N, C-alpha and C positions, 0 to 999 in steps of 0.2 A: 468304750462310755465310763469316766471313770464314775465311782457310785456317788462325787458326792454332787456331777454335775449332771448326771440324772435324774430325769423328774423324778418328784414325790408323788404319791397317791395322794386322796383327798383325806387318808388316813393318818400317811406319816405325816403331810403338810399340817395337820389340827393336833399332830404331836407336839413336833416342831413349833407350833407358833403356843401352845400353851409349858412348851418347856419354857420360852422363854418368858413370858406372861408370872410360870412360876418363880425364876431366876428374878426377875424387877421386885415381886411382892414379896419376897424372900429378903434381898438385899434393904425395900425399905424399913421391914420389919425389924429389923434384925443391928441396924445400923440406929435403929428406935430404941430398942431390948434386946442385948442375946440373949437374954433368958427364954424370949417369948416362945410358945409351944409352936406347933408346925399346924395345929389349926387355923394361928392367929394371918398363917403365909394362905394358908387356905384361902382363908377369908379374903384375905384381899389382892386373891390375884380368882376370884373367883371362884372358884375351881371346884368341886366335890373331894375330900377328905382322901379318899381311894386316888383316886385318881392321881394328886400326887404323891400318895405311897405306890404307885404303880412303876416312878420313875427314879420317883428315892429315898427307898425301902425308910428309913429314918432320919432326923436329926441333922447328923452329925455330916452322915454323907452330905443334907444340901450345904451346909458349913463349910465341908471340903469342900465341893464345887463352888460356892463364891471364890473360896482366898485361890481359888488357882485360877478360876476366871483375873483376877485382880493383880496375880503373880504372871501372869500369861503378858495383860497391859503393861504392866514393868516392863518387860523384858522389850517390848516394841519399842518401847518410846524410846528406853538406850536404844538399841540397834538404829532406829533410826536418826536418835542422835553421833553415836560413831556414826555416821553415814554421813552426815551435812559436812554442806564444805563451805561452810556461812562463817567460818574462824570459829577459835575454840569454845572464849569467852558467849559468843551468841550459842556454839553448841550444849556448854553447858549448863546455859539458863534455858536452854528451847527441854532442857530434857528436865530440868528441876517444871517451870512451865507446866508440861505435858503432868509432871505426877500429878502435881495438884491438883488441873484440871480434869482429870482422868479420877481425882480419889479414890487414887487403886487404895489407900494407907487406912481411910477409911475399913476395906475389904478387907486389911491382911492387921496391923495391929492392932484394930479394935475388937478384932472376931479371936484375935490369939487369946489361945487358955479356954476357949469350950470350947474342944473339940480337940481330935489325937490327932496330930501330923501323920499323913500317908510318907510313902517312898517318893511317890512323884510330885508331890510340895516340895519335898525335900528336895530331889533335881533340881525343880523350878529356880525353886530358892538359892541352892549352885550356880545356876547360871545368871541369873539376879548381880547375884554378887561380885562373880566375876568379868561381865560384861559393864559396872561401878566401878570396878577396881582399872580397867581400862582407861574408862572415860575421864577418871578419879587424876589419871597419871597422865593422861593424854593433856589436860590442862594445868595440871603444875606443871607442867615440864614447860606450857608454851608462858606460866608465867600472869596465867588470868587468871586466878584467885589467888587469895592472902594463902604464903604458903602453912600456917600453921590449922584450918580448912584438915580434919580428918574425915579419911573414909565412914568415919562409923558418926560421924555428926550428923550426918548427911538425912536417915532414920529419923533422930529426930528433932529437925524439922520437918522436914514432914509429917511426922506427925505433931506438932502444934496447927499446920494448915491445916490440917484434915479435922483440929479441933473447934476452926472458928465454925460456926453455925448458928444460924439462925433461921427462923419459921420458914420465908421464902428462902425459892432454890434460888433462882436469879439474884435472889445478891447478898446469898452465901458469897456465890461465887467472886460477885462486885467486891466483898472484903475479903477474900482472899485473897484475888489478884493485886490489891493493896497493898496485904503486910510482904506477899511474896516480894513486892518491888522494893519494899524498907530491904526484905532480909538480899535482898540479891545487893545492893547496892552495898551491905552492912560487906558481902566476900568478894570485889571487889580489894584485888591487891591494896591500893592507897588510903583503904579504909580499916590496916591494921596499926594502929597508930599507941599498940602499947599489947604487952602479954596477956595471953587468957585467964582467968581464971585456974580453973580445973582441966585437967588433963577431958580427953573425950571419953565419953562409955566402951568400957571392953566389953569383946563380943559376948564373953558371960552374963553379962548383964543385960545385952540386947537379946537374949536369948532367953531372961528368966521369962517373959510374958507368954516364950507359947508353954510354960508348961500344964501343964493340966491340974 
């Protein structure tokens, strides 16, 4: 029996539940205010500050964990889209929809620059970039999107979608779906009626936000 499949003791199970509660609270608190203190996370999670620090010795480690979670979810969505057999456009649209629905960029770009990236995060970013490049090449080869859509346009589109946020969570989801539908229509080949007015962001421009 593997470690993952072995039943957890009562204390281990409670620790895992606490960890999930802490991360959910941290996501909520730091998306609202990345500068919020760790004590605000403990209060939102309903745990003592000492319990939080036992799991995450610093705010930086907590932020790194949140970002890593977002990147892992991004990778999952990209892999699912590449494996899809529904056609190039459907796979691409499914990828964009999956990323927006998972609110991945709220955990990555929104928190960028508030902590020092780790080697693990760098590896996750490389994997995510490789998968996205494969998906874009596949979609372009099939001429399923406008040919002037650049790989580096995608992070900006995701950032625009993640900026749509109102007080009600369900209404936020509805509004994001509305504007994602408009964006998707604009990316179809027949939507390219003229030359885009500027070049896409460079790798350096996209990386600027990660400087601490």
